[in-house]
N, C-alpha and C positions, 0 to 999 in steps of 0.2 A: 103380483106386486111389481111395480115399476122399478126398473134398475136405477140405482142412484149413480150418476156419473160424476166423478170428482175432477174438476178442472184445475189445472195448475198453471200458473203464469210463468212465462219464460224467465229462467234464472232463479226460480224459487228453490230448485233442488240444490243449487250451488250456494245459496245464501247461508251464511254462518249463523248458528244459533245465537240468540242474544246473550251478551255477557261473556262471549268466548274469548274476546281479545284480552281481557284482563288476566285470566288464568294462563294464557299462552305467553303473555309478557312476563308474568312471574316465573314461569318455568324457564324461559330464556335467561332471566337474570340469575336463577339458581344454577343453571348449567355454567354460566360465565363466572360465578362467584369464586371458584378455585383460582381463576386467573388474577383476581384482584391484588393479592400480595405481589405478584410479579410485575403487574402494571404500576403499582405504587413504588416499587424499588426502581423501575426504569425511570419514572418521573423524578424520583428523588436523586438518583446517582447519575443519570444520563442527561435528561432534559434540564434538571436543576443547574448543574455546572455550566451548561451551554448558555442558558438564559442569563446566569450571573456574569459569564464572560462577555456577553453582548452588552450588559449594563456597564461593566468596567470599561469596555472599549469606547463608550460614549462619555467618559468622565476623564478628569485629569488626575486620577488616583495615582499616588506616588509613595515610595517607601520613605522618602525624606523630602524636606522642602515644603513648599506651599501646598502641594497636592496631598500631603500626608495629614495635615491638620485641618484643611478646609477643602474637601473633595467637592468639585463642582461639575455640573453637567455641561459638556462642551460640544455635544452633538457629533457631527462627522469630522471634527477638526483633526482627530488622530489619523483617520483614513486619508484626509486631504494632505496632511503632513507627510505620510508614508509615500503617497503617489507623487510627491514633488521632491523627494529626497533621493539623491544619487546613490547613497549607501543602500537604500532599500532595493532599488532596481539592480544594483550590482549583486545583491544577495539573490534576487529572483533569477537572474541570468545564471549564477553559479549553481543554484538549486536545479534548474533545468538541465544544465550540463551534467551535474552529478547524477541526476535521475536517469537521463537518457544513456549516458555512458555505462553506469554501473548496473542499472536495472533493465531498461528496455533492450539494450544491446548485450551487455556483459552477462548478467545472470540468465537472461532469457535464452540467448543463443548458446552459451556454454552448457546450460542445463539440458537443452535439447540435444546437443552433440553428445554429451555424456550418456544420456538416456538411450540414444541410438546405438552408441558403441557398446554399452553394457547389455543391450538386447541380444547381441550376437557373441558376447564374450563368454568365457568359461565361468563356471561357478566361483572358482577361487578368485579370478580377476574381478568379478562383479562384487564379491564380498569385501575384498581389500579396498577397491575404489570407493564403494559405498561407505565403508567405515571412515575413510579419510575425509571424504567430502562432508558427510553428516557430522563427523567430529568437529570440523571447522564451524559448522552451523550452530551447534549447541554451545559453543563457547560464549560466555558473556561478552557483550559489546565492548565493555571497558578492557577486558583481557585481550580481545582481538586488536583493539587500537594500540595497546602497549606492545604487543608482539610485532605489529607492523612498524611501529615507531622505532623499535630497536633494530629492525631489519633494514629499514630504508634510511635511517639517520646518518649523519655525517660520519660517525664512527661505528656504524652498524655492521651487521653481518654481510649485507650486499657489497659494501665497499671492500670488506676483507676478502670476499670471493673474487671481486674484480681485480684486486691487487695481485692475486695469485697468477692471473693470466695477463698482467701488465696493462690493464685498462685503467685510465685515470679515475679517481673517486668521483662519485656522483651524489649530490644531495637533492634527491627528488622532493623531499619535504619542503625545500626552499625554492627550487627552480620550477617544479610542476606540482604544486600541492594539491590542486583539485583532482588531478589524474592519480596522484598517489593514494588519496583517500578513496577514489573510485575503485582502484585495483583491490584495496583492502575490503571494500564492501562486496565486490564480486567474489572474492575468495570466501568470504563469510556467508553470503546469501545464495550461492549457486545451488546448494543442496535442495532448497525448497523447489526450485524449478525442475531439477532433476527428478525429484519424487513425483511431481505432478505429471511430467511427461512419461515417466516410466509406467505409471498407472494408466495413462491414456493409451500408450502403445500396446499395453497388454490387452486392451479391449478391441484392437484391430485384428480381424480374422486373418490368419495366415493364408487361407484359401484365396482371398482377394489378391494378395500380392503374387501368389503362385499362378493365378490365372493371367495376371498381367505379364509375368515372366514368360509364360508359355506363348503369349501373344507377341513376344519380342521386345517388350519394354525394358530398357536398361535401368540400372539403379537410380540414376538422376531422374528419369521420367517417372518411375514408380514413386519416388519421394515427392516430387512436385505435383503429380497428378492424382495420387492416391493418399499417401501418408499425410501430407501437409493439409489438404482439405478436411480430412477426418479429424485432424488435431485442432482445427480452428476454434471450437468452443473452449478447449483446454488452454490454448494459447491466449485467448482474450481474458479468460479468468485469471490465468497466471500473471499476465501483464498488469491487470488491475490490482491484484494483491501486492505484487512486488513494487509497483509504483507507489502505492499508499505507504508501504513499509519504508521505502527509500526516502520519500518526502519528509518523514519524521525522524530520520537518523540524526542523532545528536552526539551521543557519547563517543562514538568511533572517531568523528572528526575533531571533537574537543580534545580528546587524548592525543591525537596525532599532531594536530597543527594549531589548536585553539582558534581556528578561523584564519590564521595567518599564513605566511608573513603579511602583515597589515590586515587587509580584508580579502586576500586572494583566494581563500577557501571558506569564506564566511557565508554559509548557506542560510536560508531563512530561519531554521530553528536556532542557529547560533546568533543571528542578528536579533531575533526576538529575545533570547536570553540576555544578551548584552544590554539591550535597551531597558528590559524590565528589571533586571537584578543588578547589573553593574552601574547603570545610570539611575536606577530606581524608578523609571517611568512605567508603572504597571499598566496604566490605561493605554499608552502607546504600544507597549509590548503585547497586550491582549488584542489590540486591533490587528497587529501583524499576525498573531496566531489565528485569528478568524480569517484573514486573507489566505493563509496557508490552508486552512480547512476548506475554504471555497475552491482553491486550486485542486485539492484532492477530490472534491465533489464533482468538479467539471471533468476531471480526468476519468472518474468512474462512469459518468454519464456517457462520455465519448466511447469508452470501451463497450459499454452495454449496447449502444446504438449500432456498433459494428457486428454484434452477435446476430446470427439468423433468428428470426422470430420463433422458430421451433425450439431453440435452445434457451429462450428466456422463460424463467419460471415466475 
């Protein structure tokens, strides 16, 4: 009998059986179905408010007056008004000062210094220092603001202490309000940076530093050549988080200075609150809130771009 040879065309072995795409698609949908409630909640409670805020920012919606009874679409008029108003730019400048002084410099540097010192301190010193710093962190923002108000006020504890040593009284809440609220925010928020850097330092092998020490590298050289580069991902992550947290600080400043004297400590959250609720301009206030959201997004992108590619997930 002659042998029967079966010829196959190229790619026939790889061809999918007919009708297979339908079952595969159904199986994929079944696997993804448990995520449906989470996606629905995200759309409802995250994307929903954001989209509604975008809508409000494009209207003249108000709590009283014409915009309350007859809300009209005004396009980008609220944003144009913000960018041409001196009070808005004053708030932007104060927000940048407050964020840089209290977060980028204050919390970040002090948190790193405390983590480095606690790394070599005794167990008792580490426990006491950690308890004090974390205790300040867990206090509600309103309580922290009131504590610092009573400490820095004209008749506060600071002036009582200065009077003992013969120094004239100082009213920092009046003379240097933005720096006063920055110090309060540093005192309250340093614990987060300290915990981030403590965890990062614990991942650095002591053998690396020991090898550098044996090669003759001093403390400063070991820190800048070994410790700091290894901490770079943690530094960028910490800076991003504390920057976003500081941009949205409201209660601390409101309790201490209410944005005053005048507008000398009125950051963007307080400016937004004043225009939206004191003046009743909800549309304008929402536009300012979206600008603040945009500033936070730009800052996050900038920090992420600084991270090495291997550290980006």
